[in-house]
C-alpha positions in Angstrom: 94.4 115.8 120.7 92.3 113.0 120.8 89.5 115.3 120.8 90.7 117.3 117.9 91.4 114.1 116.2 87.3 113.0 116.7 86.2 116.5 115.4 88.3 115.8 112.3 87.6 112.3 111.9 83.6 113.1 112.0 84.0 116.3 109.4 85.3 114.0 107.3 82.8 111.5 107.7 80.2 113.8 107.3 81.6 115.0 103.7 82.0 111.0 103.0 85.6 111.2 103.3 86.6 109.0 105.9 89.2 106.7 104.7 90.2 102.9 106.3 92.3 100.2 105.6 91.1 97.5 104.0 92.4 94.1 105.1 94.3 91.8 102.2 94.9 88.4 102.9 96.9 85.5 100.6 99.3 85.5 98.0 99.5 88.8 95.5 97.9 87.9 92.6 94.7 87.7 90.4 92.7 86.5 92.9 93.1 87.5 96.8 90.5 87.9 100.5 89.8 91.4 100.5 88.1 92.4 104.0 86.5 88.7 104.1 85.6 88.7 100.7 87.2 86.3 97.7 87.5 88.8 94.9 88.8 89.1 91.9 91.9 91.5 92.4 92.4 95.0 90.3 93.1 97.6 93.2 96.6 96.7 93.5 100.3 97.2 91.2 101.2 93.8 90.7 101.2 94.9 87.3 103.2 92.4 85.7 101.9 89.4 88.5 105.6 89.0 90.1 105.0 89.8 93.9 103.7 86.3 94.2 106.7 84.7 91.4 108.7 81.7 93.0 111.6 82.9 91.3 110.9 86.7 93.3 110.3 85.3 96.3 113.2 82.9 96.4 115.4 86.1 95.6 113.9 87.8 98.7 115.1 85.0 100.8 118.0 84.1 99.6 118.7 87.8 100.3 117.4 88.2 104.0 120.0 84.6 103.9 122.9 86.4 103.4 122.3 89.6 104.6 119.7 89.4 107.6 116.2 91.1 108.1 117.9 94.5 107.9 120.3 97.1 106.2 121.8 98.1 109.6 121.6 101.7 109.3 122.0 104.6 106.8 123.6 103.7 103.8 126.5 106.6 104.0 127.1 104.8 107.9 126.7 100.9 107.5 124.1 100.0 105.3 125.4 100.2 102.0 125.4 96.4 101.5 126.5 94.6 98.3 123.4 93.9 97.6 122.3 97.5 96.7 125.3 98.1 94.0 124.5 94.9 92.5 120.9 95.9 92.1 121.8 99.4 91.5 123.7 98.3 88.4 121.1 96.3 87.1 118.7 98.9 87.0 120.8 101.1 85.3 121.7 99.2 82.7 117.9 98.5 82.4 117.1 102.0 82.2 119.9 103.1 80.1 121.4 105.1 82.3 124.9 105.7 83.4 123.7 105.0 87.3 120.9 104.2 89.5 120.6 105.2 93.3 118.1 103.0 95.3 115.6 105.2 97.8 113.4 103.6 100.4 109.9 104.8 98.6 109.1 106.8 95.6 107.8 109.4 97.8 111.2 109.4 99.6 112.9 109.5 95.6 110.6 112.4 94.5 111.5 114.5 97.7 115.5 113.3 96.9 115.8 114.5 93.4 113.8 117.4 93.3 115.1 119.0 97.2 118.7 118.7 95.3 118.1 119.9 91.7 116.0 123.4 93.1 117.3 124.2 96.5 115.8 127.8 97.2 114.1 130.6 95.5 116.2 131.2 92.6 115.6 127.6 91.1 112.3 127.5 89.5 110.1 123.6 89.2 107.8 123.7 86.8 105.3 120.9 87.7 102.0 119.5 85.4 98.7 120.2 87.2 98.0 116.6 87.9 101.3 115.2 89.4 101.3 112.6 91.9 101.1 113.9 95.3 104.9 113.3 96.6 106.0 115.4 93.8 103.4 118.0 95.3 104.9 118.1 98.4 109.0 117.5 97.1 107.8 121.4 95.0 106.7 122.6 98.2 109.9 121.6 100.4 112.0 122.6 97.8 111.9 126.2 98.8 112.1 127.0 94.9 109.5 128.8 93.1 106.8 126.6 91.6 104.7 127.3 88.4 102.4 125.2 87.4 101.1 123.8 83.9 97.9 122.8 81.8 97.8 118.7 82.3 99.9 117.1 79.8 99.8 120.5 77.2 102.6 121.4 75.5 101.3 124.8 74.5 100.9 125.7 78.3 104.4 124.4 79.2 105.8 126.8 76.2 103.8 129.8 78.2 104.9 128.9 81.6 108.9 128.4 80.0 108.7 131.7 77.9 108.6 133.2 81.6 111.7 131.7 83.5 114.5 134.0 82.6 116.5 134.6 85.4 116.3 131.7 87.7 119.3 130.0 88.1 117.9 126.3 87.9 115.0 125.3 85.7 113.7 122.1 86.4 110.5 120.1 84.4 109.0 117.2 86.6 106.2 115.2 84.9 104.1 112.1 85.7 105.1 109.2 83.2 101.6 107.6 83.6 99.1 109.4 85.5 98.4 107.0 88.7 94.5 108.2 88.6 93.5 108.7 84.9 96.2 106.0 83.6 96.8 108.4 80.3 100.9 108.5 79.2 102.6 111.5 79.2 103.1 113.3 76.0 107.1 113.3 76.4 107.5 113.5 72.3 106.1 116.7 72.7 106.8 118.0 76.2 110.5 117.7 75.9 111.6 120.0 72.5 109.7 122.7 74.8 112.0 121.8 77.5 115.2 121.6 75.8 114.5 124.8 74.4 114.0 126.4 77.1 117.2 125.0 79.0 115.1 123.0 81.4 116.4 119.9 83.2 113.7 116.9 82.8 112.9 115.1 85.8 110.2 111.8 84.9 108.5 110.2 87.7 107.6 106.5 85.6 106.4 104.8 89.1 103.8 103.2 86.5 105.3 103.2 83.6 109.0 101.4 83.5 108.5 98.1 83.5 104.9 97.8 81.4 105.2 100.3 78.6 107.7 100.4 75.6 109.2 97.9 73.4 112.0 96.8 75.9 109.9 97.9 78.8 112.0 101.0 79.9 108.6 103.0 79.9 107.4 106.0 79.2 110.5 107.6 77.7 111.4 104.6 75.5 107.6 104.7 74.3 107.8 108.3 73.3 111.3 108.2 71.6 113.1 110.8 74.0 115.5 110.6 77.1 114.7 112.7 80.3 117.9 113.5 82.7 116.7 111.6 85.4 113.9 108.8 85.9 112.1 108.0 88.8 111.0 104.5 89.0 109.2 101.9 91.7 110.5 98.7 92.9 106.8 98.2 94.7 104.6 97.9 91.1 106.3 96.0 88.1 108.7 94.6 89.9 106.6 93.3 92.3 108.8 94.2 95.3 109.0 97.8 97.6 111.4 100.6 97.6 112.1 103.2 94.4 115.1 104.3 92.3 116.7 107.2 90.7 117.9 106.6 87.3 120.7 109.2 86.4 124.5 109.9 85.7 127.1 108.6 87.7 127.0 112.8 88.4 123.9 113.1 89.5 123.9 109.7 91.2 126.9 111.4 93.3 125.3 114.9 94.2 122.3 112.8 95.6 124.0 111.0 97.6 125.5 113.7 98.9 122.5 116.2 99.2 119.6 114.3 99.1 118.4 114.4 102.6 115.8 111.6 102.0 118.7 109.0 101.3 121.5 110.9 103.8 119.0 110.2 107.0 117.3 107.1 106.9 118.3 103.2 106.8 119.3 101.6 103.5 116.6 99.6 101.9 116.4 95.7 103.5 118.0 92.6 101.9 114.8 91.0 101.1 113.1 93.6 99.1 116.3 94.2 97.3 116.8 90.5 96.5 113.3 90.7 95.2 113.6 93.3 93.3 116.9 91.5 91.0 115.1 88.4 90.8 112.0 90.5 89.3 114.2 92.5 86.8 115.3 89.3 85.9 111.5 87.8 84.8 110.9 90.8 83.5 113.4 90.9 81.0 113.2 87.0 80.5 109.3 87.3 79.4 108.2 90.7 77.8 104.9 88.5 77.2 103.9 89.9 80.5 104.0 93.2 79.5 101.9 92.6 76.4 99.2 90.6 78.4 98.5 93.2 80.8 98.1 95.3 78.2 95.9 93.9 76.2 94.0 93.0 79.2 93.9 96.9 80.2 92.3 97.1 76.5 89.9 94.7 76.9 88.4 96.0 80.2 88.6 99.8 79.2 86.3 98.7 75.8 84.1 96.7 77.9 83.3 99.3 80.7 83.3 102.0 77.8 80.4 99.5 76.1 78.4 99.3 79.4 78.1 103.0 79.8 80.8 104.4 81.9 83.5 107.2 81.0 86.9 105.8 81.2 88.0 109.2 80.3 92.1 109.5 79.0 93.2 106.0 79.7 95.5 104.3 77.6 97.4 102.3 80.1 97.0 99.8 82.6 95.4 102.2 84.7 91.4 102.0 83.5 88.7 104.2 85.5 85.3 104.3 85.7 84.0 107.8 86.7 81.1 108.0 88.5 81.1 111.7 89.7 80.0 111.3 93.6 81.6 110.3 96.4 78.6 108.4 98.1 77.9 106.6 94.7 81.5 105.9 94.1 81.9 104.4 97.1 78.6 102.3 97.1 79.2 100.7 94.0 83.0 100.0 95.5 81.4 98.3 98.1 78.8 96.3 96.5 81.2 94.8 93.3 83.3 93.9 96.8 80.2 91.9 98.2 80.2 90.3 94.7 83.9 89.3 94.2 85.3 92.0 92.5 87.9 94.4 94.6 88.6 97.7 92.3 89.0 100.8 94.8 86.6 104.1 95.1 88.8 107.3 94.3 86.9 110.2 95.8 87.6 114.0 96.2 90.2 115.5 97.0 92.6 112.7 95.8 90.4 113.3 92.3 88.8 116.5 90.9 84.9 116.8 92.0 82.7 115.4 89.8 85.1 112.9 88.5 84.8 110.7 91.4 85.6 106.8 89.6 86.5 103.4 90.1 90.4 103.1 89.2 91.0 99.9 87.8 94.2 97.9 87.4 94.2 94.7 86.4 97.0 92.4 86.4 98.4 90.2 83.5 97.5 87.0 85.0 94.0 88.1 85.3 92.2 85.8 82.1 89.8 87.1 79.2 87.4 85.7 80.9 87.8 87.4 84.4 87.9 90.7 83.1 84.6 89.8 80.9 82.9 88.9 84.6 84.3 92.4 86.0 82.7 93.9 82.9 79.4 92.3 83.1 79.1 93.0 87.2 79.6 96.4 86.8 77.0 96.8 84.2 74.7 95.4 86.0 75.8 97.3 89.3 75.5 100.6 87.2 
């Protein structure tokens, strides 16, 4: 087995695709220590700077003190804590839905939702070509027919949707904010197409919820539409860990009974549940965090553009600087790390060949001066 593994690793290394973990130290925030370097952190998803917030940390401690270090089992056996139900009620209220259901990760939430809504060859899932890998895997595991439409193109969705007659269930799945390009889905144009063809609409808004919209309800609020199911993440804007599904009460009950990624796993531990509940209170109380985040992102996007970088379709807090070569992008990433800025290089096949990029994710706590510092460094490195 080691011989097989070594051969595969050597092949990845020869193609410039070998990945490795980085050691990160310090309280989550705008500055951290990465691989021994003190850096400005622009490679995380702690968008609203809540992961190290005193109220959030206190929420985690109090939940652990009350309920221990683990849920203790599947939520259908002995792991359904009062903490879970209290958080779900708060999330449903925030999302504006009847109900919510917490999953262990965003990956498992996508898996549970799509394999429940579409469960065999008589069903069809229509998926944007740039949807997250967890959506791609969930589509495959659903055993449903899968049709793909061109990225964020309502006219191509119309073309695909016109050929779905005869399927028992028709499901549209799209990201709310695309994690590699930072563009926001055109939900105001996509959803009318889906509704005209009697499609159930699922939006994975991991990067939009808590950030976009007047109330922070994400890409659907920004687009003025309502999806049937919205999948959110507790480990990004809310600075904790886990995921949730916002939906109707009936769909929540259906997922509890059919979603294997919910049924056959332990409930989320108390600490991240308590942290997420506290973070939600801060998020609702301090909308200026969203405003500051998007201002910093726009400053970064404009600065990188002025420095000669192509930032693509970005219109959110995710800002790519497209470089176009695996070796060059990682050399740029390492050079920046050595000079005090950590923004991760993203390579093919995570993005299409020729679009390799540095992916910047500022947080609301970065100052305008720090963003200027990042831009000037990448101007020099270019």
